[in-house]
N, C-alpha and C positions, 0 to 999 in steps of 0.2 A: 504494500500500500504506500502510495507516495505521501509526502509530508502534508500537503494540503488536505487530502482526503482523510488522513489520520487525525489531523487537527479537528476537522469538522466532526468526525466520529466521536472524538473525546468530548468536544463541546456539547454534543447532543445527549450525553449520558445524564441520567437523572436517578439518584443524586449524582453529582459530579464524581467521576472516577479519578480520585486524586493521585492514586498510584500511577495510572497511565499518564496523567498530566505531568507528574514529576519526571517520569521516564522520558517523555517527549521533550520536556524543558531541558533536561540534562544532555539530550542528544544535540541540542543547539550549542554552538561554541560560545563561551563567555559566561557572564554572571547569572547562572540559573538559580532556582530556589535553593538547590543543594550547595552551590558554590558561593553565594553572595554573603553567607553568614558563617561564622566560626562557632559551631555548636558546643565547643568546650566551655563556653561562658554562658551563664544563665542571665536572662533579662536583657542586658546590654542597653543600647540606646533607645530601643523601643519599649523596654521594660516588659517584654513578653517571653516567658519561658520557652526554650527551644529555638529561639531566634537570635540568641547570642549577640556577638559583636560583628558589625559589618566588616567584611573582608575587602576594604578599599581604603585608600588614603583619605584622611579627614578633609582635605581640600576638595575632594571629589564627592562629598556627601550630597551635593545638590543633584548630581547625576545618578548616583546609585541608591540613595536612601528610598526613592519611590519604589524600587524593586523589592525592598524589604517589606514595604506596606502591601504590595501585591501578593507577596508570599503569605503574609498573615491572612489577608482577606480571602484568598483562594484556598489555602491549605489548612487553616486552623479553626475558622469560625463556622459553626454549624447552624446555630439558631438564626433563622430568618436571613440566610446568606444572600438572598436576592436583593436585600437592601444595600448590599455592599458592591453590587455590580457596577453602579455608576462610579464609585470610588476607584475601582480597579481600572476602568477606562481612563479616568482622570489621572491616576498615578502612572499609567502607561504613557500617557502624553507628557507628564512631568519629566519622565526619564528622557524622552527625546528632546524636550524643551531645554533641559540642562545641557545637553550636547550641542544643540543649535546655538545657544547663547555663547558657548565657548568658541564655536566656529565664527560667529558673527563678531564676537568681541564686545558685545553689549549685554550686560547682565540683567538689564531691565526689560529686554525685549521678550514679549510672550511668543509662544510657539507659532501662532498663526501669522504674525508679522515676520518673525525670524525666518520662516521657510520661504518667504517672498523676497528676502534681501538678496541683492545681486551677488554678494560674496558667496552665499550658500549655493546659488544656482551655477556659479562658476566652478565650484569645487565638487559638486555631485553630478552624476549623469542625469539625463532628462527623465528617465523612468523613476529614479529615486526621488527627484524633485517633485514629480507629479504625485507620487505615493505619499510623500510627506505632507503636501498641501491637502490632499484628501483626508489623511489621518488627522491633521490639525483641525479640520472642520468637525469631525466626529468628537474629538476631545473638547472642542469649544462648546459643543452641544452638552456634553457631560458636565461641564463646569457651570454653564449659564442658563440652560433651558429647563424650566420646571413646569410650564403650563402645558400639560398633556392630559388627555382624557383617560389614559390607562395608568395603573398604579406605578409601574416601573418602566422607565425609559429604556433600560437595558436589561437583558437577561444574563444569568450566569454564563450561558453559552457565548453571548456577545462579549462578555468580559474576558473569557478565555481566549477568544480569537484576537481581541484588541491587544491583550498582553503579548501573545505570540508574534503578532505583526510588529509591535514595538520592539521586541527582542531582535527580530530579523532586520528591521530598518536600522536599529542602533549599531549592528555589526558593520554597516557601511560608513557610519559616522565616527565611531571610536578613533580611527586613525587620524581624523581631521581635528580632533577636539582638544589636543594638548593635555591629556590626562596624566596624572601622576601614577595612577593605578594601571597595572598590566591587566587589561580587561580579559585577556585569554586565560590568565592564571591569577585571579584577584587575591591580594594579600593586604591585610589592614595594617595600619601603623602600630597598633597594640600587639598584633601577632608578630610583626617583624621585630619589635623590641624584645618580646618574650623569647623568641627563637634565638636572638643574639645573646641574651643572658644565659640561656641554656648551653650555648656553645663556649661560654667563658669558664675555663677550668679553675682559674684562680680568683673567682668572685668572692669566696669566703676565706 
């Protein structure tokens, strides 16, 4: 089964098949649910057991912290999870927004405007630019549109697809964003420090 068909199959499971989603996510290169946090530490920046400390440089928190929220919303919360679908879409957009701000060099630019900046369009191919603009419209809806006749604007299935699309688009942006974090093998500042201490024989 190709990637897109597998994604749609997972997004249609009710309740969401989290094991299959995690396996799918881990198959994508970069900061997956399983790689974005160091589970040796409890609580961490989000204060949620099992989600530990983010495995990224502190200066890159604006880029990678949204993925931690996506992990919590999709993998941990069971009660009325459909209420969190909008937040997953918004956080997926926030991940891309953090990258686009780095590329543009303006930290106040929102995603919708950032993807229309000339510098972004010079650095990414036409297809990626089109996909970013379309995705920004969806994320803008998640952030600002509330006047709907139905209870939820997005389903959990929609949220899963939005998260996966964000992960794929981000892979094309990481090399352009001047990150301190090695996105292919994320390591956090705290983890790096602790590993260095473990390697010091004459510490005591």
